[in-house]
C-alpha positions in Angstrom: 88.5 -102.1 134.3 85.8 -103.3 132.0 82.2 -102.5 132.6 79.9 -105.4 133.8 78.7 -107.1 130.6 75.0 -106.4 130.2 73.1 -107.0 127.0 69.5 -105.6 127.4 66.7 -108.1 126.7 65.1 -106.1 123.7 68.5 -106.2 121.9 69.4 -109.7 122.8 66.0 -110.7 121.4 66.7 -109.0 118.2 70.2 -110.5 117.9 68.9 -114.0 118.7 66.1 -113.7 116.0 68.7 -112.6 113.4 71.0 -115.4 114.2 68.1 -118.0 114.2 66.5 -116.6 111.1 69.7 -116.9 109.2 71.2 -119.9 110.8 74.5 -117.9 111.5 76.3 -120.0 114.1 76.9 -123.8 114.4 78.7 -125.8 117.0 82.4 -125.8 116.3 82.5 -122.6 114.2 85.7 -120.7 114.1 84.8 -117.0 113.6 87.1 -114.2 112.4 85.7 -110.8 113.3 86.8 -107.9 111.1 87.4 -104.9 113.2 87.6 -101.5 111.5 87.9 -99.4 114.7 84.4 -98.1 114.6 82.1 -99.0 117.5 79.9 -101.2 115.2 82.4 -103.9 114.7 83.8 -103.6 118.2 80.3 -104.0 119.5 79.9 -107.0 117.4 83.0 -108.6 118.8 81.7 -108.0 122.3 78.3 -109.5 121.5 79.7 -112.6 120.1 81.9 -112.8 123.2 79.0 -112.4 125.5 76.9 -115.0 123.6 79.7 -117.6 124.0 78.7 -117.8 127.7 75.1 -118.4 127.1 74.8 -120.2 123.6 74.0 -123.9 123.6 76.8 -124.4 121.1 80.5 -123.8 121.4 82.3 -121.7 118.9 85.6 -119.6 118.9 86.3 -116.0 118.0 89.2 -113.9 117.1 89.3 -110.3 116.1 91.4 -108.7 113.3 92.3 -105.2 111.9 93.3 -104.8 108.3 95.4 -101.6 108.6 95.7 -99.4 105.6 98.2 -97.2 107.5 96.3 -93.8 107.1 96.9 -93.0 110.7 100.7 -92.8 110.1 100.4 -89.6 108.3 98.1 -88.0 110.8 99.5 -86.1 113.7 98.7 -87.4 117.1 97.0 -90.6 115.6 97.5 -94.0 117.3 98.5 -97.3 116.1 95.3 -99.5 116.0 97.1 -102.0 118.0 97.2 -99.7 120.8 93.8 -98.0 120.2 91.7 -101.1 119.5 93.6 -104.0 121.0 93.2 -102.9 124.6 89.5 -102.5 124.1 89.2 -106.2 123.2 91.7 -107.5 125.5 89.7 -106.1 128.6 87.0 -108.8 127.6 89.6 -111.6 127.0 89.2 -111.2 123.2 92.0 -112.1 121.0 92.9 -109.2 118.6 95.7 -108.6 116.0 96.6 -106.2 113.3 97.8 -107.0 109.9 99.1 -104.6 107.2 96.5 -104.2 104.2 97.6 -105.5 100.8 98.9 -102.7 98.8 97.0 -100.9 96.1 98.2 -98.6 93.5 97.4 -95.0 93.9 95.0 -95.0 90.8 93.3 -98.0 92.3 92.5 -96.1 95.6 88.7 -95.9 95.4 86.3 -97.0 98.2 85.0 -100.0 96.1 88.4 -101.4 95.4 89.8 -100.7 98.8 86.8 -102.7 100.4 87.1 -105.4 97.9 90.8 -105.7 98.6 90.3 -105.8 102.4 87.5 -108.4 102.0 89.7 -110.6 99.8 92.5 -110.4 102.4 90.0 -111.6 105.1 89.0 -114.4 102.9 92.7 -115.4 102.4 93.5 -115.2 106.1 90.3 -117.2 107.0 91.3 -119.9 104.4 94.9 -120.2 105.6 94.1 -120.4 109.3 91.0 -122.5 109.2 88.2 -120.1 110.1 84.8 -121.0 108.5 82.9 -117.7 109.3 83.9 -114.1 108.9 81.6 -111.8 111.1 81.0 -108.2 110.0 79.5 -105.4 112.0 76.9 -104.1 109.6 73.4 -103.4 111.1 69.9 -102.4 109.8 70.9 -98.9 108.7 73.9 -100.3 106.7 71.6 -102.8 104.8 69.3 -100.0 104.0 72.0 -97.7 102.8 73.4 -100.4 100.6 70.1 -101.0 99.1 69.8 -97.4 98.2 73.3 -97.2 97.0 72.6 -100.1 94.5 69.4 -98.5 93.3 70.9 -95.1 92.8 74.3 -95.8 91.4 74.4 -99.4 90.2 71.0 -99.9 88.8 70.0 -103.1 90.7 67.9 -104.1 93.7 70.1 -105.8 96.3 71.7 -105.4 99.6 74.1 -107.2 101.9 72.5 -110.4 103.3 72.8 -111.4 107.0 74.3 -114.7 106.1 76.1 -115.3 102.7 77.8 -118.6 101.9 80.9 -118.5 99.7 83.1 -121.0 98.1 80.6 -123.9 97.9 79.8 -123.3 101.5 83.3 -123.6 102.9 83.1 -119.9 104.2 80.2 -117.9 105.5 80.0 -114.1 106.0 77.6 -113.4 109.0 76.0 -110.1 110.1 74.5 -110.7 113.6 73.5 -107.2 114.1 71.4 -107.0 110.9 68.2 -106.3 113.0 69.8 -103.6 115.2 69.7 -100.0 114.2 72.7 -97.7 114.5 71.4 -96.0 117.6 71.0 -99.4 119.3 74.6 -100.2 118.6 75.8 -96.8 120.0 73.8 -97.7 123.1 75.5 -101.0 123.4 78.9 -99.5 122.9 78.2 -97.1 125.8 77.2 -100.2 128.1 80.3 -102.0 127.0 82.5 -99.1 127.5 83.8 -99.2 123.9 85.2 -96.0 122.2 85.4 -95.6 118.4 88.8 -95.0 116.8 88.9 -92.2 114.3 88.7 -93.2 110.7 91.9 -91.5 108.8 90.8 -92.5 105.4 91.1 -89.2 103.4 87.8 -90.1 101.6 85.7 -91.1 104.6 83.6 -87.8 104.6 83.1 -87.7 100.8 81.6 -91.0 99.8 78.4 -92.1 98.0 77.4 -93.8 101.2 77.6 -90.6 103.1 75.4 -88.9 100.5 72.9 -91.7 100.7 72.9 -91.5 104.6 71.8 -87.9 104.4 69.1 -88.7 101.8 67.7 -91.5 104.2 67.9 -89.2 107.2 65.7 -86.8 105.4 63.2 -89.5 104.3 63.1 -90.8 108.1 62.6 -87.1 109.2 59.5 -86.5 107.1 58.1 -90.0 107.2 59.2 -91.7 110.6 57.9 -95.0 109.7 59.8 -95.3 106.4 62.8 -97.3 108.0 60.6 -99.9 109.3 58.7 -100.2 106.0 61.7 -100.1 103.8 63.5 -102.8 105.8 60.4 -105.1 105.6 60.3 -104.5 101.8 63.7 -106.1 101.5 62.1 -109.4 102.4 58.9 -108.9 100.5 59.9 -108.6 96.9 57.1 -109.0 94.4 59.0 -110.2 91.4 56.0 -110.3 89.2 55.7 -106.5 89.5 59.3 -105.8 88.5 60.5 -105.3 85.0 
């Protein structure tokens, strides 16, 4: 049986502020939520389901997992339809699994895999009439992406909370942009959501993992750095950049 749905006021306020600041949802939206199996995306689905009951607008949500099939070669692993599906269904949230588009072995990099999955979500949304794709990125993800781009791509940028694509016909929304990872983990506990192991063979050996460790060290020696760095993403002084 699912736990009683409780969204603490302090997190509800942050979610509401992010949604308001970036005008993420409108009446009549059809939202496709990408579920990876991590608690971040499952918590997002739960949040959007929770907000359906209180929001002054009406919108629909469905969840989808793009399955690369890595679990098939891992002993004891479970089909995501069985490990993720029931966790959504206990809240009455529709979930399905689709096989990922194939990539050649020489193309199996984190960047190309993510791009392939994103393009597949775009294709499904377009074909089935969804006008929003919701992703479970939070504040820590945005900061990690900022550092990744600085260190490895030579640019100053990050993922934005609401990105309009294809002349506005599709939007990517990240309602948890103001929540930190630890907040999301607390919400997962309240909702009774359990993460599904990531079976990608590269999951522990990525640049993002390196950046995560770098940032953890920065936060350890300078506790207020996260707050300041996040504020800096919206306080760019272009006149003082090259």
